[in-house]
N, CA, C and O of each residue as an XYZ file, in Angstrom:
676
protein
N      18.092     45.308     93.657
C      19.117     46.030     94.388
C      20.021     45.039     95.125
O      21.237     45.225     95.170
N      19.430     43.985     95.705
C      20.226     42.996     96.421
C      21.094     42.207     95.456
O      22.227     41.853     95.781
N      20.564     41.930     94.268
C      21.312     41.197     93.260
C      22.504     42.018     92.771
O      23.602     41.492     92.590
N      22.268     43.329     92.558
C      23.321     44.228     92.107
C      24.420     44.325     93.163
O      25.603     44.315     92.822
N      24.048     44.418     94.431
C      25.024     44.518     95.529
C      25.854     43.240     95.621
O      27.065     43.312     95.828
N      25.223     42.063     95.470
C      25.938     40.781     95.538
C      26.902     40.647     94.366
O      27.995     40.104     94.529
N      26.514     41.134     93.181
C      27.382     41.055     92.011
C      28.618     41.936     92.198
O      29.730     41.527     91.864
N      28.424     43.147     92.731
C      29.575     44.041     92.963
C      30.532     43.442     93.981
O      31.749     43.494     93.802
N      29.986     42.875     95.044
C      30.853     42.262     96.061
C      31.647     41.095     95.466
O      32.822     40.921     95.791
N      31.025     40.303     94.609
C      31.698     39.165     93.995
C      32.825     39.645     93.083
O      33.880     39.012     93.035
N      32.629     40.746     92.361
C      33.657     41.272     91.474
C      34.818     41.896     92.253
O      35.974     41.752     91.854
N      34.521     42.596     93.375
C      35.555     43.308     94.131
C      36.253     42.435     95.166
O      37.301     42.827     95.680
N      35.712     41.272     95.486
C      36.252     40.438     96.558
C      37.722     40.080     96.365
O      38.462     40.101     97.349
N      38.192     39.753     95.165
C      39.610     39.410     95.034
C      40.531     40.618     95.233
O      41.722     40.437     95.485
N      40.022     41.816     95.129
C      40.845     43.021     95.221
C      40.814     43.687     96.587
O      41.522     44.675     96.777
N      40.050     43.213     97.532
C      39.898     43.821     98.857
C      40.652     42.975     99.871
O      40.541     41.749     99.882
N      41.427     43.651    100.731
C      42.191     42.960    101.775
C      41.247     42.491    102.869
O      40.196     43.091    103.093
N      41.621     41.432    103.539
C      40.757     40.954    104.624
C      40.765     41.942    105.795
O      41.714     42.712    105.945
N      39.732     41.926    106.613
C      39.606     42.834    107.759
C      40.720     42.548    108.750
O      41.074     41.392    108.982
N      41.266     43.595    109.327
C      42.348     43.447    110.298
C      41.880     43.991    111.638
O      41.148     44.979    111.685
N      42.287     43.370    112.707
C      41.981     43.843    114.051
C      43.185     44.611    114.563
O      44.309     44.113    114.503
N      42.965     45.811    115.064
C      44.032     46.652    115.588
C      43.967     46.649    117.105
O      42.914     46.872    117.701
N      45.116     46.391    117.715
C      45.186     46.386    119.166
C      46.218     47.418    119.614
O      47.328     47.471    119.086
N      45.833     48.240    120.601
C      46.777     49.190    121.172
C      47.553     48.498    122.289
O      48.737     48.770    122.490
N      46.908     47.637    122.987
C      47.540     46.890    124.074
C      47.573     45.408    123.718
O      47.136     44.979    122.650
N      48.096     44.676    124.636
C      48.161     43.231    124.466
C      46.737     42.670    124.517
O      46.030     42.878    125.503
N      46.305     41.952    123.456
C      44.927     41.451    123.449
C      44.692     40.366    124.492
O      43.547     40.035    124.799
N      45.769     39.814    125.034
C      45.610     38.761    126.040
C      45.191     39.339    127.388
O      44.531     38.670    128.183
N      45.586     40.606    127.640
C      45.196     41.226    128.913
C      43.779     41.741    128.776
O      43.353     42.166    127.702
N      43.077     41.696    129.853
C      41.697     42.172    129.840
C      41.655     43.700    129.891
O      42.674     44.333    130.167
N      40.518     44.284    129.634
C      40.393     45.737    129.641
C      40.575     46.331    131.042
O      40.780     47.538    131.174
N      40.504     45.511    132.075
C      40.643     46.017    133.444
C      42.098     46.252    133.825
O      42.362     46.771    134.910
N      43.041     45.892    132.980
C      44.451     46.056    133.303
C      44.828     47.524    133.383
O      45.706     47.867    134.175
N      44.211     48.416    132.605
C      44.474     49.848    132.661
C      45.767     50.211    131.955
O      46.366     49.387    131.264
N      46.191     51.459    132.137
C      47.374     51.994    131.492
C      48.594     51.591    132.314
O      48.661     51.848    133.516
N      49.539     50.970    131.661
C      50.752     50.584    132.381
C      51.917     51.378    131.809
O      52.211     51.293    130.616
N      52.582     52.153    132.669
C      53.726     52.956    132.263
C      54.934     52.562    133.091
O      54.821     52.165    134.251
N      56.078     52.682    132.469
C      57.308     52.469    133.240
C      57.522     53.693    134.124
O      56.820     54.694    133.976
N      58.479     53.622    135.034
C      58.759     54.742    135.945
C      59.209     55.961    135.143
O      58.776     57.077    135.428
N      60.070     55.765    134.145
C      60.530     56.884    133.303
C      59.366     57.488    132.515
O      59.249     58.707    132.394
N      58.512     56.619    131.985
C      57.352     57.117    131.232
C      56.415     57.925    132.122
O      55.901     58.962    131.703
N      56.190     57.457    133.346
C      55.314     58.179    134.279
C      55.931     59.523    134.648
O      55.216     60.521    134.733
N      57.252     59.569    134.871
C      57.927     60.838    135.191
C      57.839     61.810    134.013
O      57.573     62.998    134.191
N      58.066     61.284    132.808
C      57.974     62.129    131.619
C      56.565     62.689    131.451
O      56.394     63.875    131.171
N      55.565     61.841    131.622
C      54.176     62.273    131.505
C      53.840     63.307    132.580
O      53.193     64.314    132.293
N      54.271     63.065    133.797
C      54.038     64.026    134.880
C      54.722     65.359    134.601
O      54.145     66.413    134.869
N      55.939     65.329    134.069
C      56.656     66.567    133.733
C      55.945     67.365    132.658
O      55.841     68.589    132.744
N      55.453     66.659    131.637
C      54.723     67.346    130.560
C      53.438     67.974    131.097
O      53.115     69.112    130.757
N      52.714     67.249    131.922
C      51.477     67.777    132.506
C      51.781     68.993    133.372
O      51.065     69.992    133.308
N      52.846     68.919    134.190
C      53.229     70.048    135.040
C      53.648     71.250    134.197
O      53.282     72.381    134.517
N      54.403     71.024    133.133
C      54.816     72.110    132.251
C      53.612     72.783    131.599
O      53.544     74.010    131.528
N      52.676     71.990    131.129
C      51.460     72.547    130.512
C      50.667     73.343    131.540
O      50.140     74.411    131.227
N      50.580     72.834    132.754
C      49.857     73.540    133.813
C      50.524     74.882    134.135
O      49.837     75.895    134.270
N      51.841     74.896    134.259
C      52.570     76.141    134.552
C      52.404     77.141    133.412
O      52.158     78.323    133.651
N      52.537     76.667    132.173
C      52.355     77.562    131.028
C      50.941     78.135    130.991
O      50.753     79.312    130.684
N      49.960     77.315    131.300
C      48.575     77.783    131.317
C      48.379     78.871    132.363
O      47.725     79.879    132.092
N      48.937     78.680    133.550
C      48.814     79.683    134.610
C      49.519     80.981    134.211
O      48.974     82.065    134.420
N      50.720     80.886    133.643
C      51.473     82.086    133.251
C      50.732     82.858    132.154
O      50.588     84.077    132.237
N      50.269     82.149    131.138
C      49.562     82.816    130.040
C      48.249     83.422    130.542
O      47.921     84.551    130.177
N      47.503     82.705    131.362
C      46.240     83.213    131.900
C      46.464     84.459    132.750
O      45.714     85.429    132.644
N      47.495     84.432    133.595
C      47.801     85.588    134.439
C      48.205     86.791    133.599
O      47.788     87.916    133.876
N      49.008     86.559    132.584
C      49.437     87.663    131.711
C      48.250     88.285    130.984
O      48.125     89.508    130.926
N      47.399     87.462    130.443
C      46.231     87.976    129.715
C      45.279     88.689    130.664
O      44.769     89.760    130.334
N      45.032     88.115    131.832
C      44.132     88.753    132.798
C      44.683     90.097    133.258
O      43.926     91.059    133.391
N      45.984     90.179    133.503
C      46.594     91.444    133.910
C      46.456     92.482    132.811
O      46.144     93.642    133.082
N      46.685     92.074    131.585
C      46.585     93.010    130.458
C      45.158     93.499    130.266
O      44.938     94.662    129.929
N      44.184     92.614    130.478
C      42.788     93.003    130.315
C      42.295     93.873    131.473
O      41.467     94.760    131.269
N      42.792     93.627    132.673
C      42.293     94.347    133.847
C      43.007     95.666    134.107
O      42.497     96.486    134.870
N      44.167     95.903    133.503
C      44.916     97.143    133.744
C      44.097     98.393    133.426
O      44.064     99.302    134.256
N      43.428     98.489    132.262
C      42.633     99.694    132.007
C      41.431     99.822    132.939
O      41.033    100.932    133.292
N      40.856     98.696    133.334
C      39.722     98.757    134.268
C      40.190     99.283    135.618
O      39.500    100.086    136.246
N      41.353     98.836    136.065
C      41.895     99.339    137.341
C      42.213    100.828    137.248
O      41.943    101.576    138.188
N      42.784    101.268    136.126
C      43.100    102.691    135.960
C      41.826    103.529    136.006
O      41.804    104.598    136.616
N      40.778    103.050    135.368
C      39.509    103.764    135.369
C      38.895    103.782    136.769
O      38.365    104.804    137.203
N      38.967    102.666    137.465
C      38.454    102.599    138.833
C      39.225    103.543    139.747
O      38.625    104.231    140.573
N      40.547    103.583    139.608
C      41.355    104.501    140.420
C      40.990    105.952    140.144
O      40.916    106.757    141.072
N      40.760    106.296    138.876
C      40.397    107.670    138.525
C      39.038    108.043    139.100
O      38.854    109.159    139.587
N      38.091    107.123    139.046
C      36.764    107.385    139.614
C      36.872    107.571    141.125
O      36.262    108.486    141.678
N      37.640    106.715    141.795
C      37.812    106.854    143.243
C      38.517    108.153    143.597
O      38.171    108.786    144.595
N      39.502    108.566    142.800
C      40.204    109.826    143.040
C      39.238    111.006    142.920
O      39.273    111.938    143.723
N      38.377    110.949    141.904
C      37.399    112.019    141.723
C      36.385    112.004    142.862
O      35.976    113.066    143.333
N      35.973    110.826    143.310
C      34.987    110.719    144.386
C      35.537    111.250    145.701
O      34.796    111.824    146.499
N      36.843    111.061    145.933
C      37.459    111.549    147.171
C      37.696    113.052    147.136
O      38.215    113.616    148.099
N      37.325    113.705    146.048
C      37.484    115.151    145.972
C      38.729    115.562    145.215
O      39.206    116.686    145.373
N      39.256    114.683    144.406
C      40.459    114.987    143.645
C      40.217    115.994    142.540
O      41.162    116.420    141.876
N      38.978    116.381    142.331
C      38.679    117.378    141.320
C      38.377    116.746    139.982
O      38.678    115.577    139.743
N      37.773    117.545    139.109
C      37.376    117.016    137.802
C      38.518    116.961    136.802
O      38.286    116.662    135.631
N      39.747    117.241    137.229
C      40.874    117.233    136.291
C      41.445    115.840    136.083
O      42.422    115.679    135.352
N      40.861    114.840    136.705
C      41.352    113.468    136.577
C      41.061    112.947    135.175
O      39.937    113.044    134.683
N      42.090    112.394    134.541
C      41.944    111.826    133.204
C      42.495    110.399    133.199
O      43.321    110.032    134.035
N      42.019    109.610    132.244
C      42.477    108.234    132.074
C      43.093    108.127    130.687
O      42.531    108.620    129.708
N      44.252    107.478    130.610
C      44.901    107.287    129.313
C      44.144    106.221    128.527
O      43.899    105.124    129.028
N      43.777    106.553    127.290
C      43.017    105.634    126.439
C      43.995    104.892    125.541
O      44.647    105.499    124.692
N      44.097    103.576    125.727
C      44.993    102.746    124.912
C      44.228    101.738    124.081
O      44.782    101.148    123.153
N      42.973    101.537    124.399
C      42.189    100.468    123.787
C      41.119    101.078    122.889
O      40.601    102.157    123.176
N      40.795    100.397    121.820
C      39.747    100.879    120.922
C      38.428    100.153    121.180
O      37.428    100.456    120.529
N      38.405     99.211    122.106
C      37.204     98.433    122.376
C      36.296     99.111    123.377
O      36.295    100.335    123.516
N      35.524     98.296    124.070
C      34.549     98.795    125.042
C      35.223     99.581    126.167
O      34.733    100.638    126.564
N      36.328     99.077    126.676
C      37.031     99.761    127.766
C      37.574    101.097    127.279
O      37.544    102.080    128.019
N      38.067    101.148    126.053
C      38.559    102.405    125.488
C      37.452    103.434    125.349
O      37.649    104.612    125.649
N      36.279    102.986    124.891
C      35.153    103.913    124.770
C      34.687    104.380    126.141
O      34.291    105.534    126.303
N      34.731    103.492    127.123
C      34.373    103.879    128.490
C      35.360    104.912    129.025
O      34.951    105.873    129.677
N      36.648    104.730    128.761
C      37.659    105.696    129.210
C      37.469    107.042    128.517
O      37.623    108.086    129.149
N      37.135    107.031    127.219
C      36.876    108.288    126.508
C      35.655    108.998    127.089
O      35.662    110.220    127.243
N      34.609    108.239    127.409
C      33.408    108.835    128.015
C      33.740    109.422    129.386
O      33.239    110.489    129.740
N      34.584    108.729    130.160
C      35.001    109.253    131.462
C      35.773    110.553    131.288
O      35.541    111.510    132.026
N      36.689    110.602    130.323
C      37.467    111.820    130.084
C      36.561    112.976    129.651
O      36.756    114.112    130.085
N      35.574    112.691    128.799
C      34.635    113.730    128.391
C      33.831    114.231    129.591
O      33.611    115.434    129.739
N      33.391    113.300    130.450
C      32.654    113.692    131.645
C      33.527    114.548    132.553
O      33.051    115.531    133.121
N      34.780    114.191    132.693
C      35.708    114.944    133.522
C      35.910    116.356    132.968
O      35.947    117.322    133.730
N      36.041    116.479    131.638
C      36.176    117.802    131.018
C      34.914    118.636    131.221
O      34.986    119.835    131.487
N      33.753    117.981    131.092
C      32.489    118.692    131.307
C      32.394    119.195    132.749
O      31.988    120.332    132.991
N      32.769    118.350    133.693
C      32.746    118.770    135.101
C      33.723    119.912    135.358
O      33.431    120.814    136.143
N      34.867    119.880    134.709
C      35.854    120.945    134.873
C      35.308    122.268    134.326
O      35.472    123.314    134.954
N      34.662    122.223    133.159
C      34.063    123.439    132.596
C      32.946    123.959    133.496
O      32.821    125.167    133.700
N      32.127    123.042    134.038
C      31.037    123.451    134.929
C      31.598    124.094    136.198
O      31.042    125.073    136.696
N      32.684    123.553    136.716
C      33.316    124.128    137.917
C      33.874    125.515    137.614
O      33.740    126.426    138.431
N      34.496    125.684    136.453
C      35.002    127.009    136.063
C      33.855    128.011    135.917
O      33.972    129.160    136.343
N      32.747    127.571    135.312
C      31.590    128.451    135.166
C      30.998    128.805    136.528
O      30.572    129.940    136.741
N      30.969    127.850    137.441
C      30.442    128.114    138.785
C      31.299    129.148    139.503
O      30.775    130.065    140.134
N      32.626    128.999    139.405
C      33.519    129.963    140.050
C      33.349    131.355    139.457
O      33.337    132.342    140.193
N      33.218    131.446    138.131
C      33.025    132.744    137.483
C      31.692    133.361    137.916
O      31.608    134.566    138.153
N      30.648    132.524    138.018
C      29.347    133.040    138.426
C      29.386    133.540    139.864
O      28.839    134.602    140.160
N      30.019    132.799    140.756
C      30.124    133.231    142.155
C      30.897    134.541    142.239
O      30.537    135.435    143.005
N      31.948    134.649    141.457
C      32.727    135.890    141.442
C      31.883    137.060    140.941
O      31.921    138.144    141.523
N      31.120    136.849    139.865
C      30.271    137.907    139.325
C      29.176    138.300    140.311
O      28.914    139.485    140.518
N      28.533    137.289    140.923
C      27.454    137.577    141.880
C      27.997    138.329    143.087
O      27.374    139.282    143.557
N      29.151    137.908    143.592
C      29.709    138.600    144.763
C      30.068    140.041    144.407
O      29.899    140.943    145.228
N      30.559    140.261    143.197
C      30.866    141.635    142.774
C      29.578    142.457    142.677
O      29.520    143.599    143.132
N      28.548    141.854    142.075
C      27.276    142.572    141.920
C      26.619    142.859    143.272
O      25.927    143.868    143.409
N      26.816    142.011    144.257
C      26.265    142.268    145.599
C      27.121    143.257    146.381
O      26.593    144.071    147.139
N      28.408    143.192    146.207
C      29.311    144.039    146.973
C      29.136    145.520    146.641
O      29.207    146.360    147.537
N      28.913    145.845    145.402
C      28.803    147.248    144.992
C      27.593    147.942    145.643
O      27.781    148.989    146.262
N      26.368    147.418    145.535
C      25.251    148.109    146.204
C      25.370    148.092    147.724
O      24.971    149.051    148.385
N      25.917    147.009    148.287
C      26.077    146.955    149.737
C      27.073    148.009    150.215
O      26.849    148.653    151.240
N      28.168    148.189    149.482
C      29.145    149.217    149.846
C      28.520    150.601    149.754
O      28.779    151.452    150.605
N      27.708    150.837    148.743
C      27.022    152.110    148.575
C      26.075    152.369    149.747
O      26.074    153.456    150.324
N      25.269    151.360    150.094
C      24.340    151.489    151.226
C      25.086    151.748    152.533
O      24.722    152.635    153.305
N      26.115    150.975    152.762
C      26.877    151.118    154.001
C      27.493    152.518    154.109
O      27.428    153.157    155.159
N      28.088    152.978    153.013
C      28.707    154.313    153.031
C      27.703    155.402    153.371
O      27.984    156.261    154.206
N      26.534    155.380    152.734
C      25.526    156.413    152.993
C      24.963    156.281    154.406
O      24.737    157.294    155.068
N      24.731    155.052    154.887
C      24.202    154.877    156.250
C      25.215    155.317    157.298
O      24.833    155.903    158.311
N      26.505    155.046    157.076
C      27.525    155.527    158.020
C      27.618    157.051    157.992
O      27.807    157.693    159.025
N      27.483    157.613    156.802
C      27.519    159.084    156.701
C      26.341    159.703    157.446
O      26.503    160.723    158.115
N      25.147    159.095    157.339
C      23.975    159.594    158.073
C      24.188    159.407    159.567
O      23.860    160.296    160.352
N      24.736    158.257    159.975
C      24.959    157.964    161.393
C      25.987    158.928    161.988
O      25.832    159.367    163.128
N      27.034    159.263    161.227
C      28.064    160.182    161.722
C      27.616    161.632    161.665
O      28.304    162.507    162.190
N      26.505    161.902    161.053
C      25.996    163.263    160.956
C      26.618    164.061    159.842
O      26.445    165.279    159.789
N      27.334    163.419    158.956
C      27.959    164.113    157.828
C      26.893    164.489    156.798
O      26.984    165.544    156.171
N      25.893    163.642    156.621
C      24.840    163.843    155.625
C      23.499    163.783    156.345
O      23.290    162.957    157.234
N      22.578    164.689    155.937
C      21.224    164.651    156.502
C      20.395    163.604    155.760
O      20.525    163.462    154.544
N      19.540    162.866    156.482
C      18.698    161.855    155.829
C      17.509    162.495    155.105
O      16.380    162.426    155.590
N      17.755    163.107    153.965
C      16.668    163.745    153.224
C      15.898    162.709    152.406
O      16.423    161.618    152.180
N      14.684    163.001    151.956
C      13.844    162.031    151.246
C      14.455    161.520    149.939
O      14.248    160.360    149.584
N      15.196    162.352    149.224
C      15.803    161.905    147.959
C      16.870    160.846    148.217
O      16.970    159.853    147.496
N      17.668    161.080    149.268
C      18.703    160.117    149.607
C      18.083    158.804    150.084
O      18.561    157.728    149.723
N      17.032    158.884    150.885
C      16.349    157.675    151.362
C      15.738    156.906    150.191
O      15.734    155.675    150.188
N      15.226    157.629    149.201
C      14.689    157.000    147.989
C      15.788    156.245    147.241
O      15.566    155.142    146.740
N      16.995    156.859    147.170
C      18.125    156.217    146.502
C      18.564    154.958    147.269
O      18.854    153.931    146.655
N      18.613    155.034    148.585
C      18.984    153.870    149.403
C      17.948    152.755    149.286
O      18.302    151.577    149.243
N      16.670    153.127    149.235
C      15.612    152.141    149.047
C      15.759    151.473    147.679
O      15.535    150.268    147.560
N      16.131    152.229    146.648
C      16.365    151.674    145.316
C      17.502    150.658    145.327
O      17.414    149.621    144.669
N      18.567    150.949    146.070
C      19.698    150.017    146.194
C      19.247    148.703    146.867
O      19.636    147.617    146.437
N      18.424    148.818    147.925
C      17.956    147.589    148.598
C      17.031    146.790    147.683
O      17.066    145.560    147.702
N      16.201    147.468    146.881
C      15.345    146.758    145.943
C      16.185    146.049    144.863
O      15.861    144.947    144.420
N      17.272    146.720    144.461
C      18.190    146.107    143.506
C      18.796    144.828    144.075
O      18.877    143.806    143.393
N      19.223    144.902    145.344
C      19.786    143.712    146.004
C      18.748    142.600    146.128
O      19.050    141.424    145.930
N      17.524    142.996    146.459
C      16.468    142.010    146.634
C      16.155    141.328    145.308
O      15.895    140.125    145.282
N      16.174    142.068    144.222
C      15.875    141.493    142.914
C      16.994    140.533    142.512
O      16.939    139.936    141.437
């Protein structure tokens, strides 16, 4: 293997250029000299760095604002609902990602709460109607007995007792 390698090197030697040393700076100066720039070069470099920094801040702020806008809208809607704004609060869904799915879930929850509130109001209305009718009947008969318009006979007392049992049930 060593003989083969020496033979190849001997054949290729006339066709290979000699090794060259590349210097970025003056080889006479030592490595401790550092980067030397003219005043114009330093100003140009500083301007480019400042421009890149400003662009980075502008792009970062724009992206952060765009990403946080739906989160803020959702937070505002939750706070509005918590303060008693009612279950009619909705959030506009613009995103198809995680935030969009969260906004859709919030809207579904809001619709569910709205339906539950409507059902509660209907139930309270029905219960109050069902209580008002027997109470009005009892009151009318008791006032009639108190005024002496009607005698308190056993059949009437049985009917009034039935009304109170109905209310109790």
